[in-house]
N, C-alpha and C positions, 0 to 999 in steps of 0.2 A: 504493500500500500504506500509506503513512504516513497518508493521509487516512482510510482505512478504520479503521486502528488507533485514531486519535483519536476516531472516531465511537463505537466500541465502548467505549472507556474513558470517554467522556463519559456514555454511556448508563448504565454501571455506577455511576459516581460520583454522578451527579445524580438518578438514579431516574426518568428520563424514561419514560413509559408506552410500551410497545412499539407499539400500534396507531397512535399519532400519528406515529411515526418511520418505520414500515415502508412500503414501496411496494407490497407484496403483489402480486407478479406471477410467473408461471411462463412463461419464454420459452425454448423449445428453440433450440439453435444448429444450424448446418449441418455440423458436423464429422463426422457419421455418414452424410452423403450421403443416398441413398434410404432408408436405415434410420433417419432422424432420428426423434426422439421427437415424438409428437402429443398435444396436450392437448384434451380435450373439456370445454367449460365448462358449468357448471350442469346436471349430469346429473339427469334425472328431476325437474326443477323444484326440486332441492335445491341448497344452496350448496356443491357439491362439484365438483372437477375429477378426471377420470380420465385417467391418462397411459398411452398405448398406444405401439405401435411399438417403436423401439429396435433394437439389433443383438443378435440372439440367437446365441449360440455354445454349442451343447450345453445344459448345465444352467444357463448363465449368461446374463443379459440386461443389456445396457449402454445407459444413457441419458446424454445430454449436454445441458446447458442454458447459455444465456447468463446467465440469472438464475433463481433458485429461491426463492420466498417463499410462505408460506401465511398468509393473513389470519385474524384472529380471527373465529370464527364460521363458518369455511369448512374444508373438508377437501380434501386432495390424496391420491389413491390410485393407486398403480402397479398396472396390470393384470398379474396373474401367471398365465399359462397353465399347463396341466398339465406336470409334470415339471421345473419350474424349482426351482433350489436357491438361487440368488443373484441379486439385483438390485443393480447398481452404478450410481449416479448421481453425475455430477460437474458442477461449475459452472465454466465457462471464462471468464465475464465478471469484472468487477472489483468486484462488490458482495457484501456480507454476505448470508447467508441468514437471513431472519427467519421462524422457525417459530412462529406465533402461534395457529394453529388445530390441526387434526388431520392427522397425516401417517401414511399406512398403505399396505397392499397389499390387493388384492381379486382373487379368481379361484380357480382350481382347485388351486393349489399353496400351500405355506407357506414361501416363501423367506426367507432372511436379507436385510435391506435395509441398504445402505451409502449414506450421504450424505457426499460429499467436496466441501468448498469451502475452498480455501486462504486465502480472504479473511476467514473467520470465520463462526461460526454462533451465533445467538441463539435460545433457546427462551423464549418469553414466558410470563406467568403462566397463560394458558389453553391453552398447548401440550399436546398429548397424542399418543399413539401408538396406532394400530390395526393392528398388524402381527401376522403369524401365526408368525413366527420371531424370530431375533435382530435387534438394531438396532445399527449402528455408525456414529457420527457422528465425522468427523475433519476437521481443517484441514491434513492432509497434502497434498502437491502431486500425488502419484500413488499408484496401487495397483500393487504389483509381483506378478507371477505366476510360477509355478514354471518355466514355459518361457521366461522372460526378457522377456515382454511387459509393458509398463507402460501403464496407463490414466491418462494424464497430463492434468491440468487446465490447466497453463501452456503445454504444447506439444501441443495436442489432436490425437489420432490415432484412426484406426479400428482396432478389434480385427481381428486376422488371420482369414481365413476358416476356418481349422482350429479345432476345438473347443479351448477354453481350460480349463486346470486351475483349481483353487481358488486364491485369492490367498494369498501367503505373506508380504507385507510392506506397510507404509505408508511411503512415501518423503517426508521433510520437507525443505523448503528452509530457508535461513537465516531466523531470526526468525519462526517460525510464528505465525499469528494465534490469538486465544483462542476458546474456547467458553464461553458463558454459559448457565446453566440457571436460570430463575426459575419453572419450571412448578410449580403447586400444583393441577393438574387433579384432579378427584375422580371416583371410580366412581359409577354410578347410585345406590348406597346412601349416598353422601356421604363415603365414605372417601377422604381425600386421598392420591394416589399419584404425582402428577406424571407423568413419563415412565415408562411401564410396558410391559414385554414379557410374553408368556405364560409360565406356570410352566415352569421348567427351561431357559429360554433366556438368552442373554447380552445385556446392555445395556452398551455400551462407548463412552466418550468419550475421544478421543485428539487433543490439540491442542497449541497453545503453552501459555499459562496457562489453567487451567480454573477457572471460578468457579461455585459453587452459592450463590445469594444470594436474599434475600427469601423464605426458606422453601422454596426449590426442592427438589424431591424426585425420587428415582430408585427404582423398584420392580422387582424381579425375583424373585418368590417361588420359592424353591427353585432359583434360577438363579445367574447370575454377573454382578456389576457390576465392570467394569474401568475405572479412571480413570488417565490418564497424561498427563504434560506433558513435551514435549520442546522445548528452547529453541534448538536449533541444527540444522544440517544432519545428517541421519541417517536410518536405516531402523529402524522398529519392526516386529518380527516378528509374524506372525499364525499361530496354530496352532489348528486345530479338534481338540478332544479330547473325552473322555467327559463333562467338566464344562462344555463350551461352547466359546467362542472365547477363547483366551488371547493376551495381548499380551506380547511380549518386548522390553524396552527396553534400549538401550545403557547402558554403565556410567556415562558422563558426559554433561553437557549437559542434564540434566533441569531442568524449570521448575517453576512453582508450581501446586499444586492446593489450592483454598480452599473450605471449607464454612463459611458464616456465616449469621447471622439465622435460626436454628432450621431450617436445611436438613437433610434426612434422606436416608439410603440404607437401604433395607429389602430384605433377601433372606430373611427368615424363612420357614421351611417347607422340608422336605427338606434337601438338602445345599447350600443357598445359600452362596455365597462372595463376599467383597469383596476385590479386589486393587487397591492403589494404588502407582504408581511416580511419584515426584516429587523435585525438588530440595528444595522446602519444602512440607510438608503441614500446613496449618493448619485446625483445627476450633475454631470459636469461637461464642459467644453462643447456647448451647443446641443446637448442631448435633450430629449423631452418626450412628453406624452401628448397625443392628439386624440381628442374625443369630440362628440357633438353630433347633432342631427343633420342629415342632408336632405330629408324629406318630411313627411307628415308625422312620423313616429318620434316620440320624445327621446332625448338622449339619455344615456346611462351615467352613472357616477364614477368618479375617480376616488378610490379609498386607499389611504396609506396608513398602515399601522406599523410603527417602528419605535425604537428607543431614540434614535437620532436621524434627522432628515436634513440633508445638505444639498442645495442647488447653487451652482457657481459656474462662472466662466463663459466666455464667448468662443464659439467654434471657428474654424477657418473660413466658413461661409458667412460669418458675421452674425449668426443667430446665437441668442443666449440659451440658457438652460431653463426649460419652461414646461408647465402644465397648461396646455391650450385647450380649453373646453368651449367650443364655439358653434353657434347655429350658423351654418353656411348660407350664402346667398341663395334665395329660392326655397329655403326650407321653412316649414311651419311648426315643427316640433319645438318644445322647450328644451333648453340645455339642462343636463343633469347637474347635481351638486358635486363639489369637490371637498373632500373631508380628509384632514390629516390629524391623527392621534399619535403624539410622540412626546418624549420627555424634552427634547430640544429640537428646534427647527431654525434653520438659517437660510437666507437667500442673499447671495453676494453677486451683484451684476458685473463686477470687475471693470467698471467704468467710473470715472471720477467727475464727469460733467455731462450734461445733456448735449453739449456741442459735439461730443463724439458718439452720441447715441441717436440713430435715425428714428423716424416715426414718432410715436408717442413716448418713446423712452422705455417701454416695458419689454424687455427681452428675457430677463431672468426673473422667475417668480411664478405667479399664478394669474392667468387671465380667463375670465368667463365672459363671453361676448355674445350679443345679438348683432350679427354682422349686417352690413348694408344689403337690403333686399330680402331679409328674413322677417318672419312675422312672429316667431316664438320668443319667449322671455329668456334672458340670460339666467344662469344658475346661481345658487348661493355658494359661498365659500366659508367653510368652518374650520378653524384651527384650534385644537385643544392641546396645550403644551405647558411645560413649566417655564421655558425660555424661548422667546421669538426674537431673532435678530434679522434685520433687513438693512442692506447697505448698498452703496455704489450704484444707484439708479434702479436697483431691483425693487419689486413691489408686488402687491396683491390688488387686483382690480376686477370689478364687475362693471361691464360697460355696455350701453346700448347706443349704437350709432344713429346719426340724425335721420338717415333714410331706412332705418329699421322700424318695425311696428311694435316690437316687444319691449318689455321693461327691463331695466338693469336689475340684477339680483341684489341680495344682501351679503354683507361680510360680517362674520362674528369671530372674535378672537378671545379665547379664554386662556390667560397666561399669568403666571406669577410675576414675570418680568418681560417687558417689551422694550427693545432698543432699536430705534430707527436712526440711521446716520448716512451722511453723504447722499442726499437726494433719494433716500428710501421712502416708500409711501404705502399707505393703505387707503383705498378710495372706492367709492361707488360713483359712477358718472353716467348721466342720462343726457345725451345730446339730442334726443327727440322730445316729444311732448309727453311722454309717459313719466309717471312719478318714479324716481329712483328708489331702490331698496335702502335699507338702513345700514349703518355702520355701528356695530355694537362691540365695545372694548371692555373687557372685564379683567382688570389687572391690579396688582399691588404696587407695581413700580413701572412708570412709563418715562422713557427718555427719547426726546425728539430733537435732533441736532443736525447741523450741516445742510440746511435747506430741505430737510425731510418734512413730511406732512401726513396728516390723517384728515380725510375730507369726504363730503357728500355734496355733489353738485347736480343741478338739473333745472330745466325751465319750469317744471311743475312743483317745485318745492314751495 
């Protein structure tokens, strides 16, 4: 395990290209006996592998591998026969899974796909998904089911002959390994999406530390992105509900989730949601979260639960680090809320004057907007924390543009201490004729300096 960890850390720190490091092989193990997985190489003369066999139990299909890697320029597709709801794949050997090409499913059904490798998972720059349902990647040791069965990678076992229920948890061992996402794969029209699931589905990464780096992207239009890091032994709950697959993390022992180098999460469209559970959640160098309605359906929420939340820095493209929850032009749905629960929250815009900051000056922080040409309301922003620090033109803003028909939302901050410096701000702004929402500050200590401000403005006040 120590050697594997060193390999992943070296890859992340030194920027070694994935294809040169990967061994690119898919090797079934013998733990499923006569129901072992079978790999067909180079199907139809194309650089794809189709994975058949496995142990089917009712609507679930189980696969087990000694090693699982997908090389750049190749695809690996799990065959999904009719009536299947879930495909569970585990890696029982000691190597990291390097997903450098396309991973997907093919067949008569649209199952959710689970990839479980406790040794670590790397998605390279060209990695992509071609799934018909949700996708869950995890470095948990086992999948826990309602009837008590666990599909274990460290103590490989066969599923019982009776039909098995849906999974209810991910079981982690001490010092879980990381997941790294560097995917910047694009759609045929050139739009960069990284790892993408079909509209309305869930894309979840649950590991030790999670890193999205080198512009890595996750896309689930109108769906749900779940990110979570667990740094110790424990069980993360799994619950399928009307908004997708939700993860439930224990109260303590959470690890780091990091977005850096202009990495992006995009769930815009419909009721798309982003949920993050971490010890430390860091968003830096122009990275961010994008949410909000594009049509008639209301948008979903952004929910962050962490000990420490840090947004800072401007990326090479000039964008700050931001949660952008926006009703796009032509949409009529309302924007969902943005909620942060953390012990400490900080936003640092890394700029020292508005003269160096284009537009309205909000590039790092949180923006909830009713954009020009939209008719829905902007969402509320709620921060519950012990300490909130906003500096260097960063800010929190709910805004309704003059040619939008919706209202600006409210901002509520509950904090023992609030420190605004160097043009940091908290504000609600209505540039149209709608009454702006409220600004509610509940704190024991408030410091406002260096041109910073807290305000509520609008024509209808």
